[in-house]
N, CA, C and O atoms as a Tripos MOL2 file, in Angstrom:
@<TRIPOS>MOLECULE
protein
  252   251    63     0     0
PROTEIN
NO_CHARGES

@<TRIPOS>ATOM
      1 N           0.9320   -0.8390    0.2840 N.3       1 MET1
      2 CA         -0.1120   -0.3390    0.1740 C.3       1 MET1
      3 C           1.0500    1.5700    0.2430 C.2       1 MET1
      4 O           1.9310    1.7980    1.0710 O.2       1 MET1
      5 N           0.6340    2.4530   -0.7770 N.am      2 THR2
      6 CA          1.3580    3.0930   -1.2760 C.3       2 THR2
      7 C           0.5450    4.5410    0.1880 C.2       2 THR2
      8 O          -0.6240    4.8620    0.4020 O.2       2 THR2
      9 N           1.3890    4.8440    0.6070 N.am      3 GLU3
     10 CA          1.1130    6.1980    1.6670 C.3       3 GLU3
     11 C           1.2900    7.4860    1.4120 C.2       3 GLU3
     12 O           2.3770    7.9860    1.1210 O.2       3 GLU3
     13 N          -0.0920    8.2650    1.5380 N.am      4 LYS4
     14 CA         -0.0950    9.1580    0.8250 C.3       4 LYS4
     15 C           0.8290   10.7260    1.6890 C.2       4 LYS4
     16 O           0.3730   11.2740    2.6930 O.2       4 LYS4
     17 N           2.0170   11.1240    1.0460 N.am      5 ILE5
     18 CA          2.9070   12.0450    1.4830 C.3       5 ILE5
     19 C           1.6960   13.6540    1.2890 C.2       5 ILE5
     20 O           1.4000   14.0660    0.1680 O.2       5 ILE5
     21 N           1.2970   14.1630    2.2690 N.am      6 GLU6
     22 CA          1.3630   15.5050    1.9750 C.3       6 GLU6
     23 C           2.4300   16.6400    2.4270 C.2       6 GLU6
     24 O           3.0870   16.5040    3.4590 O.2       6 GLU6
     25 N           2.5750   17.9440    1.4490 N.am      7 LYS7
     26 CA          3.3740   19.1060    1.7770 C.3       7 LYS7
     27 C           2.4120   20.1050    2.1760 C.2       7 LYS7
     28 O           1.3530   20.3970    1.6190 O.2       7 LYS7
     29 N           2.9110   20.5680    3.1790 N.am      8 ASP8
     30 CA          2.3090   21.6960    4.4230 C.3       8 ASP8
     31 C           2.2170   22.7040    3.0380 C.2       8 ASP8
     32 O           3.1550   22.8210    2.2490 O.2       8 ASP8
     33 N           1.1320   23.2850    2.9230 N.am      9 PRO9
     34 CA          0.8140   24.1790    1.5740 C.3       9 PRO9
     35 C           1.4150   25.0710    2.0340 C.2       9 PRO9
     36 O           2.0050   25.6260    1.1070 O.2       9 PRO9
     37 N           1.8040   25.9950    3.8260 N.am     10 LYS10
     38 CA          2.5130   27.0400    3.6970 C.3      10 LYS10
     39 C           4.0590   26.7240    3.4340 C.2      10 LYS10
     40 O           4.9180   27.5380    3.7730 O.2      10 LYS10
     41 N           4.4040   25.4180    2.7710 N.am     11 THR11
     42 CA          5.7820   25.3850    2.3600 C.3      11 THR11
     43 C           6.1790   25.6030    0.7470 C.2      11 THR11
     44 O           7.2340   25.9240    0.1990 O.2      11 THR11
     45 N           4.4400   25.1830    0.0900 N.am     12 TRP12
     46 CA          4.8620   25.6240   -1.4440 C.3      12 TRP12
     47 C           5.5570   26.8270   -1.9520 C.2      12 TRP12
     48 O           5.6860   27.8570   -1.2910 O.2      12 TRP12
     49 N           6.0850   26.6180   -3.3880 N.am     13 VAL13
     50 CA          6.7870   27.7180   -3.4710 C.3      13 VAL13
     51 C           5.6490   28.4610   -4.0640 C.2      13 VAL13
     52 O           5.9030   29.6280   -3.7660 O.2      13 VAL13
     53 N           4.5350   28.4520   -4.7350 N.am     14 SER14
     54 CA          3.5800   28.7210   -5.4360 C.3      14 SER14
     55 C           2.4610   29.1450   -4.0100 C.2      14 SER14
     56 O           1.3000   29.4610   -4.2690 O.2      14 SER14
     57 N           2.9350   29.1110   -2.5900 N.am     15 GLY15
     58 CA          1.8080   29.3390   -1.5170 C.3      15 GLY15
     59 C           1.0210   30.9220   -1.8440 C.2      15 GLY15
     60 O          -0.1570   31.2680   -1.7490 O.2      15 GLY15
     61 N           2.0180   31.5160   -2.1810 N.am     16 ASP16
     62 CA          1.2790   32.8280   -2.0690 C.3      16 ASP16
     63 C           0.9550   33.3170   -3.1370 C.2      16 ASP16
     64 O           0.4700   34.3660   -2.7100 O.2      16 ASP16
     65 N           0.8280   33.3790   -4.3930 N.am     17 ASP17
     66 CA          0.3590   33.0960   -5.0690 C.3      17 ASP17
     67 C          -1.1140   33.2420   -5.1070 C.2      17 ASP17
     68 O          -1.6460   32.3250   -4.4830 O.2      17 ASP17
     69 N          -2.2550   34.3750   -5.8060 N.am     18 PRO18
     70 CA         -3.5130   34.3620   -5.7320 C.3      18 PRO18
     71 C          -4.3090   32.7890   -5.5660 C.2      18 PRO18
     72 O          -3.9950   31.7900   -6.2130 O.2      18 PRO18
     73 N          -5.0120   32.8360   -4.9030 N.am     19 MET19
     74 CA         -6.0840   31.6340   -4.9910 C.3      19 MET19
     75 C          -6.6600   31.8400   -6.5000 C.2      19 MET19
     76 O          -7.1720   32.8190   -7.0430 O.2      19 MET19
     77 N          -6.3490   30.4150   -6.9990 N.am     20 THR20
     78 CA         -6.7320   30.2820   -8.3680 C.3      20 THR20
     79 C          -8.9630   30.0050   -8.6300 C.2      20 THR20
     80 O          -9.5980   29.5850   -7.6630 O.2      20 THR20
     81 N          -9.4540   30.2170   -9.5240 N.am     21 GLY21
     82 CA        -10.3820   30.2610   -9.8720 C.3      21 GLY21
     83 C         -11.1270   28.7100   -9.6160 C.2      21 GLY21
     84 O         -12.3200   28.4210   -9.5310 O.2      21 GLY21
     85 N         -10.1430   28.0260   -9.5470 N.am     22 ALA22
     86 CA        -10.8130   26.4080   -9.5470 C.3      22 ALA22
     87 C         -11.1790   26.7190   -7.4760 C.2      22 ALA22
     88 O         -12.1090   26.3990   -6.7360 O.2      22 ALA22
     89 N         -10.1350   27.3220   -7.3140 N.am     23 GLN23
     90 CA         -9.8570   26.9630   -5.6110 C.3      23 GLN23
     91 C         -11.3270   27.6210   -5.2940 C.2      23 GLN23
     92 O         -12.2730   26.9660   -4.8560 O.2      23 GLN23
     93 N         -11.3630   29.0860   -5.5990 N.am     24 ALA24
     94 CA        -12.6640   29.7790   -5.0340 C.3      24 ALA24
     95 C         -14.0640   28.7730   -5.1200 C.2      24 ALA24
     96 O         -14.8340   28.5510   -4.1860 O.2      24 ALA24
     97 N         -14.1540   28.2680   -6.4340 N.am     25 SER25
     98 CA        -15.4470   27.8910   -6.7760 C.3      25 SER25
     99 C         -15.8400   26.2980   -5.8800 C.2      25 SER25
    100 O         -16.8790   26.1110   -5.2470 O.2      25 SER25
    101 N         -14.4920   25.0990   -6.0790 N.am     26 TYR26
    102 CA        -14.5980   24.5710   -4.9190 C.3      26 TYR26
    103 C         -14.8450   24.6750   -3.3570 C.2      26 TYR26
    104 O         -15.0410   23.8110   -2.5020 O.2      26 TYR26
    105 N         -14.7540   26.2050   -3.2980 N.am     27 LEU27
    106 CA        -14.7490   26.7690   -2.0740 C.3      27 LEU27
    107 C         -16.3920   27.1890   -1.4120 C.2      27 LEU27
    108 O         -17.0810   27.2770   -0.3960 O.2      27 LEU27
    109 N         -16.3510   27.3190   -2.6180 N.am     28 LYS28
    110 CA        -18.2160   27.9580   -2.5270 C.3      28 LYS28
    111 C         -18.8860   26.7980   -2.7210 C.2      28 LYS28
    112 O         -19.9290   26.8280   -2.0670 O.2      28 LYS28
    113 N         -18.7130   25.4440   -3.5320 N.am     29 THR29
    114 CA        -19.5440   24.4300   -3.5280 C.3      29 THR29
    115 C         -19.1910   23.5610   -1.7720 C.2      29 THR29
    116 O         -19.9990   23.1910   -0.9200 O.2      29 THR29
    117 N         -17.8510   23.4980   -1.7860 N.am     30 LEU30
    118 CA        -18.1580   23.3140    0.0540 C.3      30 LEU30
    119 C         -18.6270   24.1270    1.2040 C.2      30 LEU30
    120 O         -19.5630   23.7560    1.9130 O.2      30 LEU30
    121 N         -18.0700   25.0800    1.3640 N.am     31 SER31
    122 CA        -19.6810   26.0130    1.9260 C.3      31 SER31
    123 C         -20.7080   25.5020    2.1590 C.2      31 SER31
    124 O         -21.1990   25.0370    3.1880 O.2      31 SER31
    125 N         -21.2330   25.6520    0.5580 N.am     32 GLU32
    126 CA        -23.1380   25.2010    0.7310 C.3      32 GLU32
    127 C         -23.1050   23.5670    1.6630 C.2      32 GLU32
    128 O         -23.8520   23.0410    2.4880 O.2      32 GLU32
    129 N         -21.8580   23.1960    1.0140 N.am     33 GLN33
    130 CA        -22.5480   21.5120    1.4910 C.3      33 GLN33
    131 C         -22.4770   21.8390    3.2150 C.2      33 GLN33
    132 O         -23.2800   21.3930    4.0340 O.2      33 GLN33
    133 N         -21.6840   22.4430    3.4200 N.am     34 ALA34
    134 CA        -21.1750   22.1230    4.9860 C.3      34 ALA34
    135 C         -22.0790   22.9730    5.7290 C.2      34 ALA34
    136 O         -22.1450   22.8420    6.9520 O.2      34 ALA34
    137 N         -23.0230   24.1250    4.9130 N.am     35 GLY35
    138 CA        -23.7450   25.0780    5.8020 C.3      35 GLY35
    139 C         -23.3580   26.3560    6.3010 C.2      35 GLY35
    140 O         -24.0770   27.1820    6.8630 O.2      35 GLY35
    141 N         -22.1380   26.4290    6.0340 N.am     36 ARG36
    142 CA        -21.5850   27.7760    6.3320 C.3      36 ARG36
    143 C         -21.3030   28.9050    5.6050 C.2      36 ARG36
    144 O         -21.6690   28.7930    4.4350 O.2      36 ARG36
    145 N         -20.6700   30.1840    5.9370 N.am     37 PRO37
    146 CA        -21.0610   31.3960    4.5820 C.3      37 PRO37
    147 C         -19.8720   31.0570    3.6750 C.2      37 PRO37
    148 O         -18.9600   30.4510    4.2380 O.2      37 PRO37
    149 N         -19.6910   31.3810    2.1690 N.am     38 ASP38
    150 CA        -18.8600   31.7740    1.1970 C.3      38 ASP38
    151 C         -17.7410   32.3250    1.7890 C.2      38 ASP38
    152 O         -17.7350   33.5380    1.9980 O.2      38 ASP38
    153 N         -16.5370   31.4610    2.1760 N.am     39 PRO39
    154 CA        -16.1810   32.4430    2.7790 C.3      39 PRO39
    155 C         -14.3560   32.8960    1.4180 C.2      39 PRO39
    156 O         -13.1970   32.7670    1.8120 O.2      39 PRO39
    157 N         -14.6730   33.2760    0.2700 N.am     40 THR40
    158 CA        -13.3640   32.8640   -0.7730 C.3      40 THR40
    159 C         -13.5050   34.6880   -0.4880 C.2      40 THR40
    160 O         -12.3720   35.1300   -0.2960 O.2      40 THR40
    161 N         -14.1590   35.3670   -0.4450 N.am     41 SER41
    162 CA        -13.7610   36.9970   -0.1310 C.3      41 SER41
    163 C         -12.3490   37.1730    0.6720 C.2      41 SER41
    164 O         -11.4120   37.9380    0.4450 O.2      41 SER41
    165 N         -12.5570   36.0690    1.8180 N.am     42 ASP42
    166 CA        -11.0750   36.1000    2.8990 C.3      42 ASP42
    167 C          -9.8810   35.5800    2.5700 C.2      42 ASP42
    168 O          -8.7590   35.7010    3.0610 O.2      42 ASP42
    169 N         -10.4430   34.8010    1.3810 N.am     43 VAL43
    170 CA         -9.2380   33.9800    1.1450 C.3      43 VAL43
    171 C          -8.0310   34.5390    0.1430 C.2      43 VAL43
    172 O          -8.3830   34.7030   -1.0250 O.2      43 VAL43
    173 N          -6.6260   34.8540    0.4740 N.am     44 GLN44
    174 CA         -5.8020   35.2790   -0.7420 C.3      44 GLN44
    175 C          -5.0590   34.9900   -1.1520 C.2      44 GLN44
    176 O          -4.5510   35.4720   -2.1640 O.2      44 GLN44
    177 N          -4.4870   33.5620   -0.1700 N.am     45 THR45
    178 CA         -3.4660   32.9610   -0.6750 C.3      45 THR45
    179 C          -3.8360   31.5090   -1.3620 C.2      45 THR45
    180 O          -4.6650   30.8640   -0.7200 O.2      45 THR45
    181 N          -3.2890   30.8260   -2.7130 N.am     46 LYS46
    182 CA         -2.8750   28.9570   -2.6900 C.3      46 LYS46
    183 C          -3.1310   28.4890   -1.7560 C.2      46 LYS46
    184 O          -4.0980   27.7370   -1.6370 O.2      46 LYS46
    185 N          -2.3100   28.8080   -0.7840 N.am     47 ALA47
    186 CA         -1.9710   28.1650    0.7050 C.3      47 ALA47
    187 C          -3.0510   27.9040    1.6100 C.2      47 ALA47
    188 O          -3.5010   26.9610    2.2600 O.2      47 ALA47
    189 N          -3.3540   29.4450    1.3360 N.am     48 GLU48
    190 CA         -4.7130   29.7650    2.6250 C.3      48 GLU48
    191 C          -6.2790   28.7770    1.9100 C.2      48 GLU48
    192 O          -7.1900   28.2800    2.5720 O.2      48 GLU48
    193 N          -6.1150   28.7710    0.4820 N.am     49 ALA49
    194 CA         -7.0990   28.1840    0.2710 C.3      49 ALA49
    195 C          -7.3490   26.6470    0.4790 C.2      49 ALA49
    196 O          -8.3320   26.1300    1.0100 O.2      49 ALA49
    197 N          -6.3730   26.1040    0.0070 N.am     50 SER50
    198 CA         -5.8540   24.8730    0.5190 C.3      50 SER50
    199 C          -6.2640   24.4320    1.8010 C.2      50 SER50
    200 O          -7.0870   23.5900    2.1630 O.2      50 SER50
    201 N          -5.4390   25.2550    2.4500 N.am     51 GLU51
    202 CA         -6.1120   24.1530    4.0860 C.3      51 GLU51
    203 C          -7.3200   24.9070    4.2690 C.2      51 GLU51
    204 O          -7.8970   24.2400    5.1280 O.2      51 GLU51
    205 N          -8.2810   26.1690    3.9180 N.am     52 LEU52
    206 CA         -9.1820   25.8650    3.9440 C.3      52 LEU52
    207 C         -10.2940   24.7630    3.2530 C.2      52 LEU52
    208 O         -11.2180   24.4020    3.9810 O.2      52 LEU52
    209 N         -10.2220   24.2390    1.9020 N.am     53 ILE53
    210 CA        -10.8790   23.1830    1.0120 C.3      53 ILE53
    211 C         -10.8010   22.0110    2.3820 C.2      53 ILE53
    212 O         -11.7790   21.4130    2.8310 O.2      53 ILE53
    213 N          -9.0960   21.8610    2.9750 N.am     54 ASP54
    214 CA         -9.5090   21.2450    3.8540 C.3      54 ASP54
    215 C         -10.3760   20.6570    5.1140 C.2      54 ASP54
    216 O         -10.6420   19.5090    5.4680 O.2      54 ASP54
    217 N         -10.6820   21.8820    5.6050 N.am     55 GLU55
    218 CA        -11.0250   22.5010    6.7460 C.3      55 GLU55
    219 C         -12.6710   21.8400    6.1580 C.2      55 GLU55
    220 O         -13.3970   21.0650    6.7810 O.2      55 GLU55
    221 N         -12.9000   22.3890    4.9060 N.am     56 MET56
    222 CA        -14.6140   22.5750    4.7500 C.3      56 MET56
    223 C         -15.0740   21.1910    4.0990 C.2      56 MET56
    224 O         -16.2330   20.7750    4.1220 O.2      56 MET56
    225 N         -14.1540   20.6440    3.6060 N.am     57 ARG57
    226 CA        -14.0870   18.7130    3.0900 C.3      57 ARG57
    227 C         -14.9150   18.2300    4.7710 C.2      57 ARG57
    228 O         -16.0410   17.7490    4.8980 O.2      57 ARG57
    229 N         -13.9800   18.5370    5.8110 N.am     58 HIS58
    230 CA        -14.2130   17.7610    6.6200 C.3      58 HIS58
    231 C         -15.7850   18.3560    7.2150 C.2      58 HIS58
    232 O         -16.4050   17.3930    7.6650 O.2      58 HIS58
    233 N         -16.2220   19.0670    7.2820 N.am     59 ALA59
    234 CA        -17.0170   20.2030    8.0050 C.3      59 ALA59
    235 C         -18.2860   19.5060    6.9890 C.2      59 ALA59
    236 O         -19.4220   19.3350    7.4330 O.2      59 ALA59
    237 N         -17.9850   19.2290    5.9130 N.am     60 ALA60
    238 CA        -18.9060   18.9700    4.9020 C.3      60 ALA60
    239 C         -18.9650   17.0630    4.5650 C.2      60 ALA60
    240 O         -19.3770   16.5060    3.5480 O.2      60 ALA60
    241 N         -18.5190   16.5710    5.5550 N.am     61 GLY61
    242 CA        -18.6310   15.3550    6.2130 C.3      61 GLY61
    243 C         -17.6720   14.2570    4.8890 C.2      61 GLY61
    244 O         -17.4610   13.0810    5.1840 O.2      61 GLY61
    245 N         -17.2540   14.7320    3.7130 N.am     62 LEU62
    246 CA        -16.2420   14.4830    3.0000 C.3      62 LEU62
    247 C         -14.9820   13.8580    3.0670 C.2      62 LEU62
    248 O         -14.6200   13.3440    2.0090 O.2      62 LEU62
    249 N         -14.2470   13.7660    3.9880 N.am     63 ASP63
    250 CA        -13.6090   13.3950    3.9930 C.3      63 ASP63
    251 C         -12.8770   12.2550    4.9870 C.2      63 ASP63
    252 O         -11.7620   11.8160    4.7060 O.2      63 ASP63
@<TRIPOS>BOND
     1     1     2 1
     2     2     3 1
     3     3     4 2
     4     3     5 am
     5     5     6 1
     6     6     7 1
     7     7     8 2
     8     7     9 am
     9     9    10 1
    10    10    11 1
    11    11    12 2
    12    11    13 am
    13    13    14 1
    14    14    15 1
    15    15    16 2
    16    15    17 am
    17    17    18 1
    18    18    19 1
    19    19    20 2
    20    19    21 am
    21    21    22 1
    22    22    23 1
    23    23    24 2
    24    23    25 am
    25    25    26 1
    26    26    27 1
    27    27    28 2
    28    27    29 am
    29    29    30 1
    30    30    31 1
    31    31    32 2
    32    31    33 am
    33    33    34 1
    34    34    35 1
    35    35    36 2
    36    35    37 am
    37    37    38 1
    38    38    39 1
    39    39    40 2
    40    39    41 am
    41    41    42 1
    42    42    43 1
    43    43    44 2
    44    43    45 am
    45    45    46 1
    46    46    47 1
    47    47    48 2
    48    47    49 am
    49    49    50 1
    50    50    51 1
    51    51    52 2
    52    51    53 am
    53    53    54 1
    54    54    55 1
    55    55    56 2
    56    55    57 am
    57    57    58 1
    58    58    59 1
    59    59    60 2
    60    59    61 am
    61    61    62 1
    62    62    63 1
    63    63    64 2
    64    63    65 am
    65    65    66 1
    66    66    67 1
    67    67    68 2
    68    67    69 am
    69    69    70 1
    70    70    71 1
    71    71    72 2
    72    71    73 am
    73    73    74 1
    74    74    75 1
    75    75    76 2
    76    75    77 am
    77    77    78 1
    78    78    79 1
    79    79    80 2
    80    79    81 am
    81    81    82 1
    82    82    83 1
    83    83    84 2
    84    83    85 am
    85    85    86 1
    86    86    87 1
    87    87    88 2
    88    87    89 am
    89    89    90 1
    90    90    91 1
    91    91    92 2
    92    91    93 am
    93    93    94 1
    94    94    95 1
    95    95    96 2
    96    95    97 am
    97    97    98 1
    98    98    99 1
    99    99   100 2
   100    99   101 am
   101   101   102 1
   102   102   103 1
   103   103   104 2
   104   103   105 am
   105   105   106 1
   106   106   107 1
   107   107   108 2
   108   107   109 am
   109   109   110 1
   110   110   111 1
   111   111   112 2
   112   111   113 am
   113   113   114 1
   114   114   115 1
   115   115   116 2
   116   115   117 am
   117   117   118 1
   118   118   119 1
   119   119   120 2
   120   119   121 am
   121   121   122 1
   122   122   123 1
   123   123   124 2
   124   123   125 am
   125   125   126 1
   126   126   127 1
   127   127   128 2
   128   127   129 am
   129   129   130 1
   130   130   131 1
   131   131   132 2
   132   131   133 am
   133   133   134 1
   134   134   135 1
   135   135   136 2
   136   135   137 am
   137   137   138 1
   138   138   139 1
   139   139   140 2
   140   139   141 am
   141   141   142 1
   142   142   143 1
   143   143   144 2
   144   143   145 am
   145   145   146 1
   146   146   147 1
   147   147   148 2
   148   147   149 am
   149   149   150 1
   150   150   151 1
   151   151   152 2
   152   151   153 am
   153   153   154 1
   154   154   155 1
   155   155   156 2
   156   155   157 am
   157   157   158 1
   158   158   159 1
   159   159   160 2
   160   159   161 am
   161   161   162 1
   162   162   163 1
   163   163   164 2
   164   163   165 am
   165   165   166 1
   166   166   167 1
   167   167   168 2
   168   167   169 am
   169   169   170 1
   170   170   171 1
   171   171   172 2
   172   171   173 am
   173   173   174 1
   174   174   175 1
   175   175   176 2
   176   175   177 am
   177   177   178 1
   178   178   179 1
   179   179   180 2
   180   179   181 am
   181   181   182 1
   182   182   183 1
   183   183   184 2
   184   183   185 am
   185   185   186 1
   186   186   187 1
   187   187   188 2
   188   187   189 am
   189   189   190 1
   190   190   191 1
   191   191   192 2
   192   191   193 am
   193   193   194 1
   194   194   195 1
   195   195   196 2
   196   195   197 am
   197   197   198 1
   198   198   199 1
   199   199   200 2
   200   199   201 am
   201   201   202 1
   202   202   203 1
   203   203   204 2
   204   203   205 am
   205   205   206 1
   206   206   207 1
   207   207   208 2
   208   207   209 am
   209   209   210 1
   210   210   211 1
   211   211   212 2
   212   211   213 am
   213   213   214 1
   214   214   215 1
   215   215   216 2
   216   215   217 am
   217   217   218 1
   218   218   219 1
   219   219   220 2
   220   219   221 am
   221   221   222 1
   222   222   223 1
   223   223   224 2
   224   223   225 am
   225   225   226 1
   226   226   227 1
   227   227   228 2
   228   227   229 am
   229   229   230 1
   230   230   231 1
   231   231   232 2
   232   231   233 am
   233   233   234 1
   234   234   235 1
   235   235   236 2
   236   235   237 am
   237   237   238 1
   238   238   239 1
   239   239   240 2
   240   239   241 am
   241   241   242 1
   242   242   243 1
   243   243   244 2
   244   243   245 am
   245   245   246 1
   246   246   247 1
   247   247   248 2
   248   247   249 am
   249   249   250 1
   250   250   251 1
   251   251   252 2
@<TRIPOS>SUBSTRUCTURE
     1 MET1         2 RESIDUE 1 A MET
     2 THR2         6 RESIDUE 1 A THR
     3 GLU3        10 RESIDUE 1 A GLU
     4 LYS4        14 RESIDUE 1 A LYS
     5 ILE5        18 RESIDUE 1 A ILE
     6 GLU6        22 RESIDUE 1 A GLU
     7 LYS7        26 RESIDUE 1 A LYS
     8 ASP8        30 RESIDUE 1 A ASP
     9 PRO9        34 RESIDUE 1 A PRO
    10 LYS10       38 RESIDUE 1 A LYS
    11 THR11       42 RESIDUE 1 A THR
    12 TRP12       46 RESIDUE 1 A TRP
    13 VAL13       50 RESIDUE 1 A VAL
    14 SER14       54 RESIDUE 1 A SER
    15 GLY15       58 RESIDUE 1 A GLY
    16 ASP16       62 RESIDUE 1 A ASP
    17 ASP17       66 RESIDUE 1 A ASP
    18 PRO18       70 RESIDUE 1 A PRO
    19 MET19       74 RESIDUE 1 A MET
    20 THR20       78 RESIDUE 1 A THR
    21 GLY21       82 RESIDUE 1 A GLY
    22 ALA22       86 RESIDUE 1 A ALA
    23 GLN23       90 RESIDUE 1 A GLN
    24 ALA24       94 RESIDUE 1 A ALA
    25 SER25       98 RESIDUE 1 A SER
    26 TYR26      102 RESIDUE 1 A TYR
    27 LEU27      106 RESIDUE 1 A LEU
    28 LYS28      110 RESIDUE 1 A LYS
    29 THR29      114 RESIDUE 1 A THR
    30 LEU30      118 RESIDUE 1 A LEU
    31 SER31      122 RESIDUE 1 A SER
    32 GLU32      126 RESIDUE 1 A GLU
    33 GLN33      130 RESIDUE 1 A GLN
    34 ALA34      134 RESIDUE 1 A ALA
    35 GLY35      138 RESIDUE 1 A GLY
    36 ARG36      142 RESIDUE 1 A ARG
    37 PRO37      146 RESIDUE 1 A PRO
    38 ASP38      150 RESIDUE 1 A ASP
    39 PRO39      154 RESIDUE 1 A PRO
    40 THR40      158 RESIDUE 1 A THR
    41 SER41      162 RESIDUE 1 A SER
    42 ASP42      166 RESIDUE 1 A ASP
    43 VAL43      170 RESIDUE 1 A VAL
    44 GLN44      174 RESIDUE 1 A GLN
    45 THR45      178 RESIDUE 1 A THR
    46 LYS46      182 RESIDUE 1 A LYS
    47 ALA47      186 RESIDUE 1 A ALA
    48 GLU48      190 RESIDUE 1 A GLU
    49 ALA49      194 RESIDUE 1 A ALA
    50 SER50      198 RESIDUE 1 A SER
    51 GLU51      202 RESIDUE 1 A GLU
    52 LEU52      206 RESIDUE 1 A LEU
    53 ILE53      210 RESIDUE 1 A ILE
    54 ASP54      214 RESIDUE 1 A ASP
    55 GLU55      218 RESIDUE 1 A GLU
    56 MET56      222 RESIDUE 1 A MET
    57 ARG57      226 RESIDUE 1 A ARG
    58 HIS58      230 RESIDUE 1 A HIS
    59 ALA59      234 RESIDUE 1 A ALA
    60 ALA60      238 RESIDUE 1 A ALA
    61 GLY61      242 RESIDUE 1 A GLY
    62 LEU62      246 RESIDUE 1 A LEU
    63 ASP63      250 RESIDUE 1 A ASP
């Protein structure tokens, strides 16, 4: 069995780049599924978006 290795988004070379459109769209969908407000206006970077996606997936029961 292959172990999944994850790199901390804070250490990504592109982590400070702006959140992508795909991340924003996915965050909106996840926030609806989790019954939470749309967080995209508060997210600035790819790393922030990635961390919030993980949190929202958990809140929506998808992980």
